[in-house]
Each structure stands twice: as structure tokens, then as C-alpha cells.
C-alpha positions as CSV (number, residue, x, y, z in Angstrom):
1,M,0.0,0.0,0.0
2,E,1.3,3.4,-1.0
3,T,0.5,6.5,1.0
4,R,0.7,10.1,-0.2
5,V,0.2,12.9,2.2
6,L,-1.3,16.2,1.1
7,D,-1.9,19.4,3.0
8,D,-5.6,19.3,3.5
9,A,-8.9,17.7,2.5
10,D,-9.3,20.0,-0.5
11,A,-5.9,19.0,-1.8
12,V,-6.8,15.3,-1.3
13,A,-10.1,15.8,-3.2
14,R,-8.4,17.5,-6.1
15,E,-5.6,14.9,-6.4
16,A,-8.1,12.1,-6.2
17,A,-10.2,13.6,-9.0
18,R,-7.0,14.0,-11.1
19,L,-6.0,10.3,-10.5
20,I,-9.5,8.9,-11.3
21,A,-9.7,10.9,-14.5
22,A,-6.3,9.7,-15.6
23,E,-7.2,6.1,-14.8
24,A,-10.5,6.5,-16.7
25,R,-8.7,7.7,-19.8
26,T,-6.2,4.9,-19.7
27,V,-8.7,2.1,-19.1
28,V,-11.2,3.3,-21.6
29,A,-8.5,3.6,-24.2
30,A,-7.3,0.1,-23.4
31,R,-10.7,-1.7,-22.9
32,G,-13.4,0.7,-23.9
33,R,-15.0,0.8,-20.4
34,F,-14.1,2.1,-16.9
35,V,-16.1,0.8,-14.0
36,V,-15.7,2.9,-10.8
37,A,-17.3,2.3,-7.4
38,L,-17.9,5.4,-5.3
39,S,-18.3,5.9,-1.6
40,G,-19.9,8.8,0.3
41,G,-18.5,11.5,2.6
42,R,-17.7,15.2,2.7
43,T,-14.3,14.9,1.0
44,P,-15.6,12.5,-1.7
45,W,-18.3,15.0,-2.6
46,Q,-15.5,17.6,-3.1
47,M,-13.6,15.0,-5.2
48,L,-16.6,14.4,-7.4
49,R,-17.3,18.0,-8.0
50,A,-13.7,18.4,-9.1
51,L,-13.9,15.3,-11.2
52,S,-16.8,16.8,-13.1
53,G,-14.4,19.4,-14.5
54,E,-11.7,16.9,-15.5
55,D,-11.1,15.4,-18.9
56,V,-13.0,12.2,-18.6
57,P,-14.3,9.9,-21.4
58,W,-17.8,9.8,-19.7
59,A,-19.4,7.8,-22.5
60,G,-17.2,4.8,-21.4
61,V,-17.6,5.3,-17.6
62,H,-19.9,3.2,-15.4
63,V,-20.6,4.3,-11.9
64,V,-21.4,1.8,-9.2
65,Q,-22.2,2.5,-5.5
66,V,-19.9,1.1,-2.9
67,D,-22.8,1.4,-0.3
68,E,-26.0,3.1,0.4
69,R,-28.3,3.8,3.3
70,V,-31.8,2.4,3.3
71,A,-33.7,5.7,3.0
72,P,-36.2,7.3,0.6
73,A,-35.2,8.8,-2.7
74,G,-33.8,12.3,-2.3
75,D,-33.1,11.9,1.4
76,P,-30.0,13.7,2.6
77,D,-28.8,10.5,4.1
78,R,-28.6,8.9,0.7
79,N,-25.2,8.8,-1.0
80,L,-27.0,8.9,-4.3
81,T,-28.5,12.3,-3.4
82,H,-25.0,13.8,-3.0
83,L,-23.7,11.9,-6.0
84,H,-26.3,13.6,-8.1
85,E,-25.5,17.1,-6.7
86,S,-21.7,16.7,-6.9
87,L,-21.2,14.8,-10.1
88,L,-24.2,13.8,-12.2
89,E,-25.7,17.2,-12.6
90,H,-22.4,18.5,-14.0
91,A,-20.8,15.6,-15.9
92,R,-21.9,14.2,-19.3
93,L,-22.3,10.7,-17.9
94,P,-25.0,8.6,-19.6
95,T,-27.9,8.1,-17.2
96,D,-28.0,4.3,-17.9
97,H,-24.3,4.2,-16.8
98,V,-25.2,5.2,-13.2
99,H,-26.0,2.0,-11.2
100,A,-27.8,3.0,-8.1
101,M,-28.4,0.5,-5.3
102,P,-32.1,-0.4,-5.0
103,V,-32.6,0.5,-1.4
104,E,-36.2,1.6,-1.7
105,E,-37.5,-1.8,-2.4
106,A,-39.6,-3.8,0.1
107,D,-37.6,-7.0,-0.3
108,L,-34.0,-5.8,0.3
109,E,-32.4,-9.2,0.3
110,A,-33.8,-9.8,-3.2
111,A,-32.8,-6.3,-4.2
112,A,-29.2,-6.9,-3.1
113,R,-29.0,-10.1,-5.2
114,R,-30.5,-8.4,-8.2
115,Y,-28.0,-5.5,-7.9
116,A,-25.1,-7.9,-7.8
117,R,-26.4,-9.6,-11.0
118,S,-26.9,-6.2,-12.7
119,L,-23.2,-5.5,-12.6
120,E,-22.3,-8.5,-14.7
121,P,-23.2,-7.2,-18.2
122,F,-20.6,-4.4,-17.9
123,A,-18.2,-5.6,-15.2
124,G,-18.0,-9.4,-15.9
125,T,-18.9,-12.5,-14.1
126,P,-18.0,-12.2,-11.3
127,P,-17.9,-8.4,-11.5
128,V,-14.5,-6.7,-11.4
129,L,-14.2,-3.0,-10.6
130,D,-11.5,-1.0,-12.3
131,L,-11.3,1.3,-9.3
132,A,-13.0,1.2,-5.9
133,H,-12.9,4.5,-4.0
134,L,-13.1,3.9,-0.2
135,G,-13.1,5.9,3.0
136,L,-12.0,5.1,6.5
137,G,-14.3,5.7,9.5
138,P,-13.2,6.7,12.9
139,D,-14.2,3.2,14.1
140,G,-12.3,1.5,11.3
141,H,-15.2,0.8,9.0
142,T,-15.1,1.1,5.3
143,A,-18.0,1.0,2.8
144,S,-20.7,-0.3,5.1
145,L,-18.5,-3.0,6.4
146,V,-19.0,-2.0,10.0
147,P,-17.5,-3.4,13.3
148,H,-19.3,-6.5,14.7
149,D,-21.8,-6.8,11.9
150,P,-22.5,-10.2,10.3
151,V,-21.8,-8.6,6.9
152,L,-18.1,-8.8,7.7
153,D,-18.3,-12.6,7.3
154,V,-20.2,-12.6,4.0
155,I,-18.0,-14.3,1.4
156,D,-20.6,-15.9,-0.9
157,R,-22.3,-12.7,-2.1
158,D,-21.0,-9.6,-3.9
159,V,-23.7,-7.3,-2.3
160,A,-25.2,-7.7,1.2
161,L,-27.2,-5.9,3.8
162,T,-26.1,-4.7,7.2
163,G,-28.0,-4.3,10.5
164,V,-28.8,-0.9,11.8
165,Y,-25.7,1.3,11.9
166,Q,-26.0,5.0,12.8
167,K,-29.8,4.7,12.6
168,R,-29.9,3.2,9.1
169,R,-29.6,-0.2,7.6
170,R,-27.1,-0.3,4.6
171,M,-26.6,-2.1,1.4
172,T,-22.9,-2.6,0.6
173,L,-20.4,-4.3,-1.6
174,T,-18.7,-7.1,0.2
175,Y,-15.1,-8.0,0.7
176,P,-15.0,-10.4,-2.3
177,T,-16.2,-7.6,-4.6
178,L,-13.8,-5.0,-3.2
179,N,-10.9,-7.4,-3.2
180,R,-11.3,-8.2,-6.9
181,S,-10.8,-4.5,-7.8
182,R,-8.0,-3.7,-10.1
183,R,-7.2,-0.6,-8.1
184,I,-8.3,0.8,-4.7
185,L,-8.2,4.5,-3.8
186,W,-8.5,5.4,-0.2
187,L,-9.3,9.0,0.9
188,V,-8.5,9.6,4.5
189,T,-8.9,13.1,5.9
190,G,-9.4,14.6,9.3
191,A,-7.9,14.3,12.8
192,D,-10.5,11.7,13.8
193,K,-8.7,9.2,11.6
194,V,-5.3,9.4,13.4
195,A,-5.9,6.2,15.4
196,M,-7.2,4.2,12.5
197,L,-4.9,5.2,9.6
198,P,-1.8,3.2,10.9
199,R,-4.1,0.2,11.4
200,L,-5.2,0.4,7.8
201,Q,-1.7,0.7,6.6
202,A,-0.7,-2.3,8.7
203,A,-3.6,-4.4,7.3
204,D,-4.9,-4.9,10.8
205,P,-7.7,-7.5,10.5
206,G,-9.1,-6.1,13.8
207,I,-10.7,-3.3,11.9
208,P,-13.0,-3.8,8.9
209,A,-10.9,-1.6,6.6
210,G,-7.8,-3.7,7.4
211,R,-9.3,-6.7,5.6
212,V,-9.3,-5.0,2.2
213,L,-6.4,-6.2,0.1
214,Q,-3.6,-3.8,-0.3
215,D,-1.7,-5.0,-3.4
216,C,-3.2,-2.4,-5.6
217,A,-4.1,0.3,-3.0
218,L,-3.2,3.9,-2.8
219,V,-4.0,6.1,0.2
220,L,-4.4,9.9,-0.2
221,A,-4.3,11.3,3.3
222,D,-4.2,14.9,4.6
223,R,-1.8,16.1,7.3
224,S,-4.6,16.1,10.0
225,A,-5.2,12.3,9.4
226,M,-1.4,11.8,9.8
227,G,-1.5,13.7,13.1
228,E,0.5,16.5,11.6
229,K,-0.2,20.2,11.5
230,A,-1.2,21.6,8.1
């Protein structure tokens, strides 16, 4: 795992946007299609707004959600709400290339299975992500792979549901899906990550984030997350 330290969250967001755009250009030129999985969070929304202004071959890009809260359409808790505001309203991304998790359905287990199958036509069987963007929680979670939840032990499904975490159930990509990714980009910002960042870097299996493979991983961290002064 490589770690690059930048001054602040804004610098992290800009660098992440630049890297994703460059990766998209390379992969679309080579294979005609770039499949990126996106997480939520304040710095990621900054990243996506910056990405909308980058040189990206949008016609060849497919956007997958890393995770989503079970909440109504348009709810501010939904990652999709912010994804629309930050990226989709500004970028020329085909609407049928945005693959939203179906968290509004009554049968969530069936919806999770269907979402996993829906990735196969453009990401393969089993689905392989070109790039998965992940964050790190103060409790060591990533995606919606949260401490002590049975979802951590799911190895036979690509998409699964969590219990209630921070007042919401979640739908999330599982470890098998994330660990098949060709590249993983971590965004880690803020002083509340100081305790967890070294554990991520050490691949500590005691935190959920530590169980994501590191062979193709890059961490963009700000000085606050490193315990440094900006």
C-alpha cells in the first residue's frame, strides 16, 4: 500500500479527481469501459465536484455505488443524493451508466441479489471493478462493512445488507467484490482518523478496513489524518 500525504482535505479531493480521471482515460483507451465504485462522505463530494471538471471519457464510464443507506429517494442520508448534486448534474455521464443501489424496495435481500447480477453485463462474471474508492471511518469501518456486523463474514455474495448502523440499515459491496478490484483508492482526511490510519496501513484485521487487500491500493491522506499540523 502506497500512502501520499497532502496538505488538507481540499488537496486530497483535487488529487483524487485527477487520478481517477487519468485512470479512466487509460482504461477506456485500453478496454473501452471504466467501472468505478464510489463511496460517500464530505471529502468525496468535493472530489466528485472536481472530477466533473476533469477530462474524462464519460461515455465509457460506469458508476457503481460502494454502499447506500436504506432511506427514501432524495433523502440527505442517501449517498445517491449527493452523487447527483456533486457529479451527475455536471458531468456528461449517460444516465444508464449510473447504477444505483435499489434500497427503496420492500424485499431488500432480493434487491441486493439483483444489484449484484446487474453489474455483470458491464463488469463481468464475477464483477471486477476497475477502481474502488473507499473511505475510512473513525471506528475503522469502510464501505458499510462495520464493526461487529455479520456482513463482515459474507464471502458468498457480492452485495449484502447490514444491520442498523448509525440509525440506518445499509446495502454494501462485500469483501469479495472489493478485493477483486484492479485498483483501490483510499481517501483519509481529518484528525478523527489518526488512530485508524496506521491500522489500515498495517492491514490490521481487527478493523474492517484492514481486511481489504492492499496490493493495488493507494492512500491519499491529509496532514490532519497523519497527526500533523497543516
